[in-house]
C-alpha positions in Angstrom: 138.0 -283.1 -133.0 134.0 -282.3 -133.4 133.6 -278.6 -132.8 132.7 -276.0 -135.8 135.8 -274.7 -136.0 138.0 -277.3 -136.7 138.7 -275.6 -139.9 140.8 -273.0 -137.5 142.2 -275.2 -134.7 144.4 -277.1 -137.3 145.6 -273.9 -139.3 146.5 -272.8 -136.0 148.5 -276.0 -135.3 150.0 -275.3 -139.2 151.1 -272.1 -138.3 152.0 -272.9 -134.9 154.8 -276.3 -135.7 156.2 -273.8 -139.1 157.1 -271.1 -136.8 159.8 -273.0 -135.3 161.6 -275.8 -136.0 161.2 -276.4 -132.1 157.8 -276.5 -131.5 155.9 -279.4 -130.4 152.6 -280.9 -129.7 150.0 -282.8 -127.5 147.1 -282.8 -125.9 147.1 -281.1 -122.9 144.4 -279.2 -120.3 142.1 -280.6 -122.6 143.1 -279.1 -125.9 146.1 -279.0 -128.8 149.2 -278.3 -126.7 152.6 -276.5 -128.2 156.0 -276.6 -126.5 158.8 -276.0 -126.9 161.3 -279.0 -127.6 164.6 -277.5 -127.6 168.0 -277.6 -124.5 167.0 -275.4 -121.4 168.5 -275.5 -118.2 166.6 -277.5 -115.4 163.7 -276.0 -114.0 161.0 -277.1 -111.9 158.5 -279.2 -114.5 155.4 -277.7 -112.4 156.5 -274.1 -113.9 155.9 -275.1 -117.3 158.2 -273.3 -118.4 158.3 -275.4 -121.9 154.8 -274.8 -122.6 153.7 -271.5 -125.1 149.8 -272.0 -125.7 147.1 -274.2 -125.9 144.1 -274.2 -128.2 140.7 -273.5 -126.3 138.1 -275.0 -127.7 134.8 -275.0 -125.5 133.3 -272.0 -126.6 131.2 -272.8 -130.7 131.7 -269.4 -132.0 135.5 -268.6 -131.9 138.6 -270.4 -130.2 140.6 -269.2 -127.7 144.7 -269.7 -128.2 145.8 -269.3 -124.5 149.1 -268.2 -124.1 150.6 -269.4 -121.2 153.4 -266.5 -120.6 151.8 -263.9 -122.8 152.6 -261.1 -120.5 156.4 -261.5 -121.7 155.8 -260.8 -125.6 156.1 -257.1 -125.9 153.5 -257.3 -128.5 151.1 -253.4 -128.3 149.3 -255.0 -131.3 145.7 -256.0 -129.3 145.9 -259.6 -130.4 146.9 -260.6 -126.4 143.9 -260.1 -124.0 143.6 -260.2 -120.4 146.2 -259.0 -117.4 145.5 -262.5 -115.8 148.4 -261.7 -112.3 149.4 -265.9 -113.8 150.6 -264.5 -116.7 148.2 -265.6 -119.2 146.9 -263.5 -122.2 144.5 -264.9 -124.4 144.4 -264.4 -128.5 140.7 -264.9 -129.7 139.8 -266.5 -133.6 136.6 -266.5 -135.3 138.0 -268.8 -138.3 140.0 -269.0 -140.6 140.3 -265.9 -142.0 140.8 -264.7 -139.1 144.2 -266.6 -138.0 145.3 -266.1 -142.0 144.5 -262.1 -141.0 146.2 -261.9 -137.4 149.5 -264.3 -138.9 152.2 -262.6 -138.9 151.3 -261.4 -135.9 151.0 -264.2 -134.5 154.1 -265.6 -135.6 156.1 -262.6 -134.1 154.9 -263.5 -130.6 155.3 -266.6 -131.3 159.1 -266.3 -132.4 159.4 -263.6 -128.7 158.1 -265.7 -126.8 160.8 -268.9 -127.7 163.8 -266.7 -127.6 163.1 -265.4 -123.8 162.3 -269.4 -122.8 164.7 -270.1 -120.8 164.8 -266.7 -118.7 
């Protein structure tokens, strides 16, 4: 990865993977993407129910962590932004320190979304 905030992306990755034992990762939508690896009832694969979030690396001064079903997180701390009709919400990070400052909220959001993944 050639990006000024590569260390921030690496730290976000570490936080995601450490939050829950059933989180996997891959490159999808041109960036690091995190998904649930646990058992789920059958569903249309185009519903992307398994996917939690992906890192958008297009800006050079920040990384956008796009939660695909972020509207399901009942977390009014302001970390998740946007009101997209498809349910996406976005958290922005500008440095490793920024991620560390928001780490507790980030992990709580991930846990909440995993608890609702098969709904």
